[in-house]
KEKOLLO-388702 format. One record per residue: residue number from 1; z, x, y of N, C-alpha, C, O, CB in turn. Coordinates in steps of 0.1 Angstrom, whole numbers, plus 5000, padded with zeros to 4 digits. Glycine has a CB too. Layout:
# KEKOLLO-388702
<r NUM,<Z,X,Y>,<Z,X,Y>,<Z,X,Y>,<Z,X,Y>,<Z,X,Y>>
...
***
This chain:
# KEKOLLO-388702
<r 1,<8592,6562,6852>,<8578,6558,6855>,<8572,6568,6864>,<8577,6573,6874>,<8578,6544,6862>>
<r 2,<8559,6572,6859>,<8552,6582,6867>,<8544,6575,6878>,<8537,6566,6876>,<8542,6589,6858>>
<r 3,<8547,6579,6891>,<8541,6573,6902>,<8528,6579,6907>,<8523,6576,6917>,<8551,6572,6914>>
<r 4,<8523,6589,6899>,<8511,6597,6903>,<8499,6588,6905>,<8490,6591,6913>,<8508,6608,6894>>
<r 5,<8498,6577,6897>,<8486,6569,6897>,<8488,6556,6905>,<8480,6547,6904>,<8482,6566,6883>>
<r 6,<8499,6555,6912>,<8502,6543,6920>,<8493,6543,6933>,<8493,6553,6940>,<8517,6541,6923>>
<r 7,<8487,6532,6936>,<8479,6532,6948>,<8488,6529,6960>,<8496,6520,6959>,<8468,6520,6947>>
<r 8,<8487,6537,6970>,<8495,6536,6982>,<8489,6526,6992>,<8476,6527,6993>,<8498,6549,6988>>
<r 9,<8497,6519,6998>,<8492,6510,7009>,<8490,6519,7021>,<8499,6526,7026>,<8502,6499,7013>>
<r 10,<8477,6520,7026>,<8474,6529,7037>,<8474,6522,7051>,<8475,6528,7061>,<8461,6536,7035>>
<r 11,<8472,6509,7050>,<8471,6501,7063>,<8457,6502,7069>,<8455,6498,7080>,<8481,6506,7072>>
<r 12,<8447,6508,7062>,<8434,6510,7067>,<8427,6497,7067>,<8428,6489,7058>,<8426,6520,7060>>
<r 13,<8419,6494,7078>,<8411,6482,7078>,<8398,6484,7069>,<8393,6495,7068>,<8406,6479,7093>>
<r 14,<8393,6473,7064>,<8381,6474,7056>,<8370,6479,7065>,<8369,6475,7077>,<8377,6460,7050>>
<r 15,<8360,6486,7060>,<8349,6491,7068>,<8339,6481,7071>,<8333,6481,7082>,<8343,6503,7061>>
<r 16,<8337,6471,7062>,<8327,6461,7064>,<8331,6452,7075>,<8343,6448,7076>,<8326,6452,7051>>
<r 17,<8322,6450,7084>,<8324,6443,7097>,<8328,6451,7108>,<8329,6446,7120>,<8335,6432,7094>>
<r 18,<8331,6464,7106>,<8334,6473,7117>,<8322,6480,7123>,<8311,6481,7116>,<8344,6484,7112>>
<r 19,<8323,6484,7135>,<8312,6492,7141>,<8311,6506,7134>,<8321,6512,7132>,<8314,6493,7156>>
<r 20,<8299,6510,7131>,<8297,6523,7125>,<8301,6534,7135>,<8297,6533,7147>,<8283,6525,7120>>
<r 21,<8310,6543,7131>,<8314,6554,7141>,<8301,6562,7145>,<8292,6564,7136>,<8324,6563,7134>>
<r 22,<8300,6566,7157>,<8289,6574,7161>,<8289,6587,7154>,<8300,6592,7150>,<8290,6576,7177>>
<r 23,<8278,6592,7151>,<8277,6605,7144>,<8265,6613,7149>,<8255,6607,7154>,<8276,6603,7129>>
<r 24,<8266,6626,7147>,<8254,6635,7149>,<8254,6644,7138>,<8264,6651,7135>,<8256,6643,7163>>
<r 25,<8243,6645,7131>,<8241,6654,7120>,<8228,6661,7120>,<8218,6656,7127>,<8242,6646,7106>>
<r 26,<8227,6672,7113>,<8214,6679,7111>,<8208,6674,7099>,<8214,6672,7089>,<8216,6694,7111>>
<r 27,<8194,6672,7099>,<8187,6667,7087>,<8176,6677,7084>,<8171,6684,7092>,<8181,6653,7090>>
<r 28,<8172,6676,7071>,<8160,6683,7067>,<8150,6672,7063>,<8153,6664,7054>,<8162,6693,7055>>
<r 29,<8138,6672,7069>,<8128,6662,7066>,<8114,6667,7069>,<8112,6672,7080>,<8131,6649,7074>>
<r 30,<8105,6665,7059>,<8091,6669,7061>,<8090,6684,7066>,<8083,6687,7075>,<8084,6660,7071>>
<r 31,<8098,6692,7059>,<8098,6707,7061>,<8103,6711,7075>,<8099,6721,7081>,<8085,6712,7059>>
<r 32,<8111,6702,7082>,<8116,6705,7095>,<8131,6702,7095>,<8136,6694,7088>,<8109,6697,7106>>
<r 33,<8138,6710,7104>,<8152,6708,7107>,<8153,6701,7120>,<8146,6705,7130>,<8160,6721,7107>>
<r 34,<8161,6690,7121>,<8164,6685,7134>,<8177,6677,7134>,<8183,6675,7124>,<8152,6675,7138>>
<r 35,<8181,6673,7146>,<8194,6666,7148>,<8191,6652,7150>,<8182,6648,7157>,<8203,6672,7159>>
<r 36,<8200,6643,7144>,<8199,6629,7147>,<8213,6623,7149>,<8223,6629,7146>,<8192,6621,7135>>
<r 37,<8213,6612,7156>,<8226,6605,7158>,<8224,6590,7155>,<8213,6585,7153>,<8230,6607,7173>>
<r 38,<8235,6583,7155>,<8234,6568,7152>,<8225,6561,7162>,<8218,6552,7158>,<8248,6562,7153>>
<r 39,<8225,6566,7175>,<8216,6560,7185>,<8202,6560,7182>,<8194,6551,7186>,<8219,6566,7198>>
<r 40,<8197,6570,7174>,<8183,6571,7170>,<8179,6559,7161>,<8167,6557,7159>,<8181,6584,7163>>
<r 41,<8188,6552,7156>,<8184,6541,7146>,<8188,6528,7152>,<8188,6518,7144>,<8192,6543,7133>>
<r 42,<8191,6527,7165>,<8194,6514,7171>,<8182,6505,7169>,<8171,6509,7171>,<8198,6516,7186>>
<r 43,<8185,6492,7166>,<8174,6483,7163>,<8169,6483,7149>,<8160,6475,7146>,<8163,6485,7173>>
<r 44,<8174,6491,7141>,<8169,6492,7127>,<8181,6491,7118>,<8193,6493,7122>,<8162,6506,7124>>
<r 45,<8178,6487,7105>,<8189,6488,7095>,<8189,6503,7091>,<8179,6509,7090>,<8185,6478,7083>>
<r 46,<8201,6507,7088>,<8203,6521,7083>,<8210,6521,7070>,<8221,6515,7069>,<8210,6530,7094>>
<r 47,<8205,6529,7061>,<8212,6531,7048>,<8217,6545,7048>,<8209,6554,7048>,<8203,6528,7036>>
<r 48,<8230,6547,7047>,<8235,6560,7045>,<8239,6561,7030>,<8247,6554,7025>,<8248,6563,7054>>
<r 49,<8232,6571,7023>,<8233,6572,7009>,<8240,6585,7005>,<8233,6596,7004>,<8219,6571,7002>>
<r 50,<8253,6585,7004>,<8261,6597,7001>,<8260,6601,6986>,<8261,6592,6978>,<8276,6595,7005>>
<r 51,<8259,6614,6984>,<8259,6619,6970>,<8267,6632,6970>,<8268,6638,6980>,<8244,6620,6965>>
<r 52,<8272,6636,6958>,<8280,6647,6957>,<8274,6661,6961>,<8280,6668,6970>,<8286,6649,6944>>
<r 53,<8263,6664,6955>,<8258,6678,6958>,<8243,6680,6954>,<8239,6673,6944>,<8267,6688,6952>>
<r 54,<8236,6689,6960>,<8223,6693,6956>,<8225,6701,6943>,<8235,6706,6939>,<8216,6702,6967>>
<r 55,<8214,6703,6936>,<8213,6711,6924>,<8223,6706,6913>,<8229,6714,6906>,<8216,6726,6927>>
<r 56,<8224,6693,6913>,<8233,6687,6902>,<8224,6678,6893>,<8212,6681,6892>,<8244,6678,6909>>
<r 57,<8230,6668,6887>,<8223,6662,6876>,<8220,6647,6878>,<8208,6643,6877>,<8232,6663,6863>>
<r 58,<8230,6639,6882>,<8227,6625,6885>,<8221,6623,6898>,<8212,6615,6900>,<8240,6617,6884>>
<r 59,<8224,6632,6908>,<8219,6630,6922>,<8204,6630,6923>,<8199,6621,6930>,<8225,6642,6930>>
<r 60,<8197,6639,6916>,<8182,6639,6918>,<8176,6626,6912>,<8166,6621,6917>,<8176,6651,6911>>
<r 61,<8182,6620,6901>,<8177,6608,6896>,<8179,6596,6905>,<8170,6588,6906>,<8184,6605,6882>>
<r 62,<8190,6596,6912>,<8192,6586,6922>,<8182,6587,6934>,<8176,6577,6938>,<8207,6587,6928>>
<r 63,<8181,6599,6939>,<8172,6601,6951>,<8157,6598,6947>,<8150,6593,6955>,<8173,6616,6956>>
<r 64,<8153,6602,6934>,<8140,6599,6930>,<8138,6584,6929>,<8127,6579,6933>,<8137,6605,6916>>
<r 65,<8147,6577,6924>,<8147,6562,6923>,<8146,6556,6937>,<8138,6547,6939>,<8159,6556,6915>>
<r 66,<8153,6561,6946>,<8153,6556,6960>,<8140,6559,6966>,<8134,6551,6974>,<8164,6562,6968>>
<r 67,<8134,6571,6963>,<8121,6574,6969>,<8110,6565,6965>,<8101,6562,6972>,<8118,6589,6965>>
<r 68,<8111,6561,6952>,<8101,6552,6947>,<8101,6538,6954>,<8090,6532,6955>,<8103,6550,6932>>
<r 69,<8113,6534,6958>,<8114,6521,6965>,<8114,6522,6980>,<8115,6512,6987>,<8126,6514,6960>>
<r 70,<8113,6534,6985>,<8114,6536,6999>,<8104,6528,7007>,<8108,6522,7018>,<8111,6551,7002>>
<r 71,<8092,6526,7003>,<8083,6517,7011>,<8088,6503,7012>,<8086,6496,7023>,<8069,6516,7004>>
<r 72,<8096,6498,7002>,<8101,6484,7003>,<8113,6484,7013>,<8115,6474,7020>,<8107,6480,6989>>
<r 73,<8120,6495,7014>,<8131,6496,7024>,<8125,6496,7039>,<8130,6489,7048>,<8140,6509,7022>>
<r 74,<8114,6504,7040>,<8108,6504,7054>,<8102,6491,7058>,<8101,6488,7070>,<8098,6516,7054>>
<r 75,<8097,6483,7048>,<8092,6470,7052>,<8102,6461,7058>,<8099,6452,7065>,<8086,6463,7039>>
<r 76,<8115,6464,7055>,<8126,6456,7061>,<8131,6462,7073>,<8143,6459,7077>,<8137,6454,7050>>
<r 77,<8124,6471,7080>,<8128,6478,7092>,<8141,6486,7090>,<8150,6486,7098>,<8131,6467,7103>>
<r 78,<8141,6493,7078>,<8152,6501,7075>,<8148,6516,7073>,<8137,6519,7070>,<8159,6496,7062>>
<r 79,<8158,6524,7076>,<8156,6539,7074>,<8167,6543,7064>,<8178,6537,7064>,<8157,6547,7087>>
<r 80,<8164,6553,7056>,<8174,6558,7046>,<8177,6572,7050>,<8168,6580,7053>,<8168,6557,7032>>
<r 81,<8190,6576,7049>,<8193,6590,7050>,<8202,6594,7038>,<8213,6588,7036>,<8201,6593,7064>>
<r 82,<8198,6604,7031>,<8207,6609,7020>,<8217,6619,7027>,<8213,6626,7036>,<8199,6616,7009>>
<r 83,<8229,6618,7023>,<8240,6627,7029>,<8248,6634,7018>,<8253,6627,7009>,<8249,6618,7038>>
<r 84,<8250,6647,7020>,<8259,6654,7011>,<8266,6664,7020>,<8262,6667,7032>,<8253,6661,6999>>
<r 85,<8276,6671,7015>,<8283,6681,7022>,<8277,6695,7021>,<8282,6705,7025>,<8298,6682,7018>>
<r 86,<8265,6695,7015>,<8257,6707,7015>,<8251,6710,7029>,<8252,6701,7038>,<8245,6706,7005>>
<r 87,<8246,6722,7032>,<8239,6725,7044>,<8225,6721,7043>,<8220,6718,7033>,<8240,6740,7047>>
<r 88,<8218,6720,7055>,<8204,6716,7055>,<8196,6727,7049>,<8185,6725,7044>,<8199,6714,7070>>
<r 89,<8201,6740,7048>,<8194,6751,7042>,<8194,6749,7027>,<8184,6752,7020>,<8200,6764,7046>>
<r 90,<8205,6744,7022>,<8206,6741,7007>,<8197,6730,7004>,<8190,6730,6994>,<8220,6738,7003>>
<r 91,<8196,6720,7013>,<8187,6708,7010>,<8172,6714,7009>,<8165,6710,7000>,<8188,6698,7022>>
<r 92,<8168,6722,7018>,<8155,6728,7018>,<8152,6735,7005>,<8142,6733,6998>,<8152,6737,7030>>
<r 93,<8162,6744,7001>,<8160,6752,6989>,<8159,6742,6977>,<8151,6745,6968>,<8172,6761,6987>>
<r 94,<8167,6732,6977>,<8167,6722,6965>,<8153,6715,6965>,<8147,6715,6954>,<8178,6712,6967>>
<r 95,<8149,6710,6976>,<8136,6703,6976>,<8124,6712,6973>,<8114,6708,6967>,<8134,6695,6989>>
<r 96,<8125,6725,6977>,<8114,6734,6974>,<8113,6737,6960>,<8102,6741,6955>,<8117,6747,6982>>
<r 97,<8124,6735,6952>,<8124,6739,6938>,<8125,6727,6928>,<8123,6729,6916>,<8135,6748,6935>>
<r 98,<8127,6715,6933>,<8129,6704,6924>,<8115,6697,6922>,<8110,6691,6932>,<8139,6694,6929>>
<r 99,<8111,6696,6910>,<8098,6689,6907>,<8100,6674,6909>,<8091,6667,6913>,<8093,6692,6893>>
<r 100,<8112,6669,6906>,<8115,6655,6907>,<8115,6650,6921>,<8112,6639,6924>,<8129,6652,6900>>
<r 101,<8119,6659,6931>,<8121,6655,6945>,<8110,6660,6954>,<8112,6660,6966>,<8134,6659,6950>>
<r 102,<8099,6664,6948>,<8088,6669,6957>,<8083,6658,6966>,<8081,6646,6962>,<8076,6674,6948>>
<r 103,<8081,6661,6979>,<8077,6651,6989>,<8087,6640,6991>,<8082,6628,6992>,<8063,6646,6985>>
<r 104,<8099,6642,6991>,<8109,6632,6993>,<8106,6625,7007>,<8105,6632,7017>,<8124,6638,6993>>
<r 105,<8105,6612,7007>,<8100,6605,7019>,<8111,6603,7030>,<8107,6600,7041>,<8094,6593,7016>>
<r 106,<8123,6605,7027>,<8134,6602,7037>,<8142,6615,7039>,<8142,6624,7030>,<8143,6591,7032>>
<r 107,<8149,6616,7050>,<8156,6628,7053>,<8169,6630,7045>,<8175,6620,7040>,<8159,6629,7068>>
<r 108,<8173,6643,7044>,<8186,6646,7038>,<8195,6652,7049>,<8190,6662,7056>,<8185,6655,7026>>
<r 109,<8207,6647,7051>,<8216,6652,7062>,<8225,6661,7056>,<8231,6659,7045>,<8223,6640,7069>>
<r 110,<8228,6673,7063>,<8238,6682,7059>,<8251,6679,7066>,<8251,6677,7078>,<8234,6697,7062>>
<r 111,<8262,6678,7059>,<8275,6675,7065>,<8285,6685,7059>,<8295,6681,7054>,<8279,6660,7061>>
<r 112,<8283,6698,7062>,<8292,6708,7056>,<8306,6707,7062>,<8316,6712,7055>,<8286,6722,7058>>
<r 113,<8307,6702,7074>,<8321,6700,7080>,<8328,6688,7074>,<8340,6686,7076>,<8320,6700,7095>>
<r 114,<8320,6679,7068>,<8325,6667,7062>,<8330,6657,7072>,<8337,6647,7069>,<8336,6670,7052>>
<r 115,<8326,6658,7085>,<8330,6649,7095>,<8325,6635,7092>,<8333,6625,7093>,<8326,6654,7109>>
<r 116,<8312,6634,7089>,<8307,6620,7087>,<8313,6615,7074>,<8316,6603,7073>,<8291,6621,7086>>
<r 117,<8313,6623,7064>,<8318,6618,7051>,<8333,6614,7052>,<8337,6604,7046>,<8317,6630,7040>>
<r 118,<8341,6621,7059>,<8355,6618,7061>,<8356,6605,7069>,<8365,6597,7067>,<8363,6629,7068>>
<r 119,<8348,6603,7079>,<8349,6592,7088>,<8347,6579,7081>,<8352,6568,7086>,<8339,6593,7100>>
<r 120,<8340,6579,7070>,<8338,6567,7062>,<8347,6566,7049>,<8345,6558,7041>,<8323,6566,7058>>
<r 121,<8356,6576,7048>,<8366,6575,7037>,<8360,6578,7024>,<8366,6574,7014>,<8372,6562,7037>>
<r 122,<8350,6586,7023>,<8343,6589,7010>,<8343,6604,7006>,<8335,6609,6999>,<8329,6583,7009>>
<r 123,<8353,6611,7012>,<8354,6626,7010>,<8364,6629,7000>,<8376,6625,7001>,<8357,6633,7023>>
<r 124,<8360,6637,6990>,<8370,6642,6980>,<8375,6655,6984>,<8368,6666,6982>,<8363,6643,6965>>
<r 125,<8386,6655,6990>,<8391,6667,6997>,<8393,6679,6987>,<8390,6690,6991>,<8404,6664,7004>>
<r 126,<8398,6676,6975>,<8401,6687,6965>,<8388,6693,6961>,<8388,6705,6956>,<8408,6681,6954>>
<r 127,<8377,6686,6961>,<8364,6691,6956>,<8354,6695,6967>,<8345,6702,6965>,<8358,6681,6947>>
<r 128,<8357,6690,6980>,<8348,6693,6991>,<8335,6686,6989>,<8325,6690,6995>,<8345,6708,6992>>
<r 129,<8335,6674,6982>,<8323,6667,6979>,<8324,6652,6984>,<8335,6647,6986>,<8319,6667,6964>>
<r 130,<8313,6646,6985>,<8313,6631,6988>,<8313,6623,6975>,<8307,6628,6965>,<8301,6627,6997>>
<r 131,<8319,6612,6975>,<8317,6602,6965>,<8303,6596,6965>,<8296,6597,6976>,<8328,6591,6965>>
<r 132,<8298,6590,6955>,<8286,6582,6955>,<8289,6570,6963>,<8295,6560,6958>,<8280,6579,6941>>
<r 133,<8284,6569,6975>,<8287,6558,6984>,<8274,6554,6992>,<8267,6562,6996>,<8298,6561,6994>>
<r 134,<8273,6541,6993>,<8261,6535,7000>,<8266,6526,7011>,<8274,6517,7008>,<8251,6528,6991>>
<r 135,<8261,6527,7023>,<8264,6519,7034>,<8252,6513,7040>,<8242,6520,7042>,<8272,6527,7045>>
<r 136,<8252,6500,7043>,<8241,6493,7050>,<8247,6490,7064>,<8256,6482,7065>,<8235,6481,7042>>
<r 137,<8240,6495,7074>,<8244,6492,7088>,<8233,6484,7094>,<8221,6487,7093>,<8247,6506,7096>>
<r 138,<8237,6473,7101>,<8227,6464,7107>,<8222,6470,7120>,<8227,6480,7126>,<8233,6450,7109>>
<r 139,<8211,6464,7126>,<8205,6469,7138>,<8215,6469,7150>,<8212,6476,7160>,<8194,6461,7142>>
<r 140,<8226,6462,7149>,<8236,6463,7160>,<8247,6473,7158>,<8256,6475,7166>,<8243,6449,7162>>
<r 141,<8246,6481,7147>,<8255,6491,7144>,<8267,6487,7136>,<8277,6494,7135>,<8260,6497,7156>>
<r 142,<8267,6475,7130>,<8278,6469,7122>,<8276,6472,7107>,<8265,6470,7102>,<8280,6454,7125>>
<r 143,<8287,6477,7101>,<8286,6480,7087>,<8287,6467,7079>,<8296,6459,7080>,<8298,6489,7082>>
<r 144,<8276,6464,7071>,<8275,6451,7064>,<8278,6453,7049>,<8282,6443,7042>,<8262,6445,7066>>
<r 145,<8275,6464,7044>,<8277,6467,7029>,<8283,6481,7027>,<8279,6490,7034>,<8263,6466,7021>>
<r 146,<8293,6481,7019>,<8299,6494,7015>,<8301,6494,7000>,<8308,6485,6994>,<8313,6496,7022>>
<r 147,<8294,6503,6993>,<8295,6504,6978>,<8299,6518,6975>,<8293,6528,6979>,<8281,6500,6972>>
<r 148,<8310,6520,6967>,<8315,6533,6964>,<8317,6534,6949>,<8323,6526,6942>,<8328,6536,6971>>
<r 149,<8311,6545,6943>,<8312,6547,6929>,<8319,6560,6926>,<8320,6569,6934>,<8298,6548,6923>>
<r 150,<8325,6561,6914>,<8329,6573,6908>,<8317,6582,6907>,<8306,6577,6905>,<8336,6572,6894>>
<r 151,<8318,6595,6908>,<8307,6604,6908>,<8300,6605,6894>,<8289,6611,6893>,<8311,6618,6912>>
<r 152,<8306,6600,6884>,<8299,6600,6871>,<8291,6588,6869>,<8284,6587,6858>,<8309,6601,6860>>
<r 153,<8290,6579,6878>,<8283,6566,6877>,<8271,6565,6887>,<8273,6564,6899>,<8292,6554,6879>>
<r 154,<8259,6566,6882>,<8247,6565,6890>,<8245,6551,6895>,<8249,6541,6889>,<8235,6570,6883>>
<r 155,<8239,6550,6907>,<8237,6537,6913>,<8223,6532,6910>,<8214,6539,6905>,<8238,6538,6929>>
<r 156,<8221,6519,6913>,<8208,6512,6911>,<8202,6510,6925>,<8207,6503,6934>,<8210,6498,6905>>
<r 157,<8190,6517,6927>,<8183,6515,6939>,<8177,6501,6941>,<8176,6496,6952>,<8171,6525,6940>>
<r 158,<8174,6495,6929>,<8170,6481,6930>,<8180,6472,6935>,<8178,6463,6943>,<8165,6476,6916>>
<r 159,<8193,6474,6931>,<8204,6465,6936>,<8206,6468,6951>,<8210,6459,6958>,<8216,6468,6928>>
<r 160,<8205,6481,6955>,<8207,6484,6969>,<8196,6477,6977>,<8199,6472,6988>,<8207,6500,6971>>
<r 161,<8184,6477,6972>,<8173,6470,6979>,<8176,6455,6980>,<8174,6449,6991>,<8160,6473,6972>>
<r 162,<8181,6450,6969>,<8184,6435,6969>,<8195,6432,6980>,<8195,6422,6987>,<8189,6431,6955>>
<r 163,<8205,6441,6981>,<8216,6439,6991>,<8210,6440,7005>,<8214,6433,7014>,<8227,6450,6989>>
<r 164,<8201,6450,7007>,<8194,6451,7020>,<8186,6438,7023>,<8187,6433,7034>,<8185,6463,7021>>
<r 165,<8179,6433,7013>,<8171,6420,7015>,<8180,6409,7019>,<8177,6401,7028>,<8163,6417,7002>>
<r 166,<8192,6408,7012>,<8201,6397,7016>,<8208,6400,7029>,<8209,6390,7037>,<8212,6396,7005>>
<r 167,<8211,6412,7032>,<8216,6415,7046>,<8207,6412,7057>,<8211,6406,7067>,<8220,6430,7046>>
<r 168,<8194,6415,7055>,<8184,6412,7065>,<8182,6397,7066>,<8180,6392,7078>,<8170,6419,7061>>
<r 169,<8182,6390,7055>,<8180,6375,7056>,<8192,6369,7064>,<8189,6361,7073>,<8180,6369,7042>>
<r 170,<8204,6373,7061>,<8216,6367,7068>,<8215,6371,7083>,<8219,6363,7091>,<8229,6372,7061>>
<r 171,<8211,6383,7085>,<8211,6388,7099>,<8201,6380,7107>,<8203,6377,7119>,<8207,6403,7100>>
<r 172,<8189,6376,7101>,<8179,6369,7108>,<8180,6354,7108>,<8174,6347,7116>,<8165,6373,7102>>
<r 173,<8189,6349,7099>,<8190,6334,7097>,<8205,6331,7099>,<8212,6328,7089>,<8185,6329,7084>>
<r 174,<8210,6332,7111>,<8224,6329,7113>,<8228,6315,7108>,<8221,6306,7110>,<8227,6329,7128>>
<r 175,<8239,6315,7101>,<8244,6302,7096>,<8240,6300,7081>,<8246,6291,7075>,<8239,6291,7104>>
<r 176,<8231,6308,7076>,<8228,6307,7061>,<8234,6319,7054>,<8235,6330,7060>,<8212,6307,7059>>
<r 177,<8237,6317,7041>,<8243,6328,7033>,<8236,6328,7020>,<8229,6318,7016>,<8258,6325,7031>>
<r 178,<8237,6340,7013>,<8230,6342,7001>,<8239,6341,6989>,<8249,6348,6989>,<8223,6356,7001>>
<r 179,<8237,6332,6979>,<8245,6331,6967>,<8243,6343,6958>,<8236,6352,6960>,<8243,6318,6960>>
<r 180,<8251,6343,6947>,<8250,6354,6937>,<8236,6356,6932>,<8229,6346,6930>,<8260,6350,6925>>
<r 181,<8233,6369,6931>,<8220,6373,6925>,<8208,6368,6933>,<8197,6368,6928>,<8218,6368,6911>>
<r 182,<8210,6365,6946>,<8199,6360,6954>,<8188,6371,6956>,<8191,6383,6957>,<8205,6356,6968>>
<r 183,<8176,6366,6956>,<8164,6375,6958>,<8155,6367,6968>,<8156,6355,6969>,<8157,6378,6945>>
<r 184,<8147,6374,6976>,<8138,6368,6985>,<8130,6356,6979>,<8125,6357,6968>,<8129,6378,6992>>
<r 185,<8130,6345,6986>,<8123,6333,6982>,<8133,6323,6975>,<8129,6311,6973>,<8112,6337,6972>>
<r 186,<8144,6328,6970>,<8154,6319,6964>,<8161,6310,6974>,<8161,6313,6986>,<8164,6327,6955>>
<r 187,<8168,6300,6969>,<8175,6291,6978>,<8188,6298,6984>,<8195,6305,6977>,<8180,6278,6970>>
<r 188,<8190,6295,6997>,<8202,6300,7003>,<8211,6288,7006>,<8208,6276,7002>,<8198,6307,7017>>
<r 189,<8223,6290,7011>,<8232,6280,7014>,<8236,6279,7029>,<8236,6290,7036>,<8245,6282,7006>>
<r 190,<8239,6267,7034>,<8244,6265,7047>,<8258,6260,7046>,<8260,6248,7044>,<8235,6256,7056>>
<r 191,<8268,6269,7048>,<8282,6264,7047>,<8285,6253,7056>,<8281,6253,7068>,<8291,6276,7049>>
<r 192,<8292,6243,7051>,<8296,6232,7059>,<8304,6222,7051>,<8305,6224,7039>,<8284,6224,7065>>
<r 193,<8310,6213,7057>,<8319,6204,7050>,<8312,6196,7039>,<8318,6192,7029>,<8325,6194,7060>>
<r 194,<8299,6194,7041>,<8292,6186,7030>,<8290,6194,7017>,<8288,6188,7007>,<8278,6183,7035>>
<r 195,<8292,6207,7018>,<8291,6215,7006>,<8304,6217,6998>,<8304,6221,6987>,<8285,6228,7009>>
<r 196,<8315,6214,7005>,<8328,6216,6999>,<8330,6208,6986>,<8328,6196,6986>,<8340,6212,7009>>
<r 197,<8332,6216,6975>,<8334,6209,6962>,<8321,6205,6955>,<8322,6199,6945>,<8343,6198,6963>>
<r 198,<8309,6208,6962>,<8297,6203,6956>,<8289,6215,6949>,<8279,6213,6943>,<8288,6197,6967>>
<r 199,<8295,6227,6949>,<8288,6238,6943>,<8294,6242,6930>,<8290,6251,6923>,<8288,6251,6953>>
***
């Protein structure tokens, strides 16, 4: 039997429910370079949107889709940061030449050392690239959503927004939970003994 494809038990804890590791990264945003850290987003929801590389094929379609819904994310007191293992200089060159990403409303972080990418377990060491991964971090710095895709599979910005909406609802309404396919305005649930066996 070939054991090359056997999944090894690593003993790693799930990321959801854990405190987001502190980070400092350089970003390119609105034609400026600057440094940001986790502390800069305290009190806000933060979406870290990892993608493999600039000047590729699926990545610009994802970022364009996210840009179109960006106002809806900000209405929920959220900030979005796109992250790849490119440098911030590559980000600038890409945005300067991409018609699809002209005036991207959210920052792109450069992680050429892959420290942030590795800290969240989404680094492809053999390729030096990030997986397509999305993390939603709540205003207290707790990771609430972790979604990881193969790099050939593009993500849905609408579904990411729905997950943020549900995350924000649960954060603001302690004791209530969102059932499958929940959207704002739909019925939520209050777990308790009266619901056992009634759903």
